[in-house]
C-alpha positions, 0 to 999 in steps of 0.5 A: 514530049507533048504530054509534058507540054500539056502538063505544064500548060495545065499547071500554068492555067490552073495557077492563073485560075487560082490567082483570079479567084484569090483576088476576087475573093479578097475584094468580096471579103473587104465588101467590094463587088469587082464587077460593080464598080461606079466608073460610068455615068450613073454607076454603070461600069464602063467596059475597058477597051483595047487600044483600037477601041474593041471592048474586052470580054469575059473575065478580062473585063473584071480583071482590068476593073479590079486593076484600075481600082486598085491603082486608081487608073481612070482611063478605060483604054489598055494595051500590051507592051507589043501593042505599044511598041507597034504604035511607037511606044516605049516602056521607060527603063526601070518601069515594072508592072 
């Protein structure tokens, strides 16, 4: 049973890597380097922050930069649904990500 769970986890992880790689390649093909976005002063990228002010690290930083650029987001703060609920927030009915 544990091997089935491990195999399923490996497939999901592989799918995540493939989706991330595909997004990065798509942006590179359009001439955009996703890790070099001009959000900070002087063209320096500003690291995305969690709702509590801690900076994201690793590939999450690049993914959030790409998401912000694609959707025109200006805020550097991000949070999960669970974090928003803990702070008293609620997603409007019908909203999707």
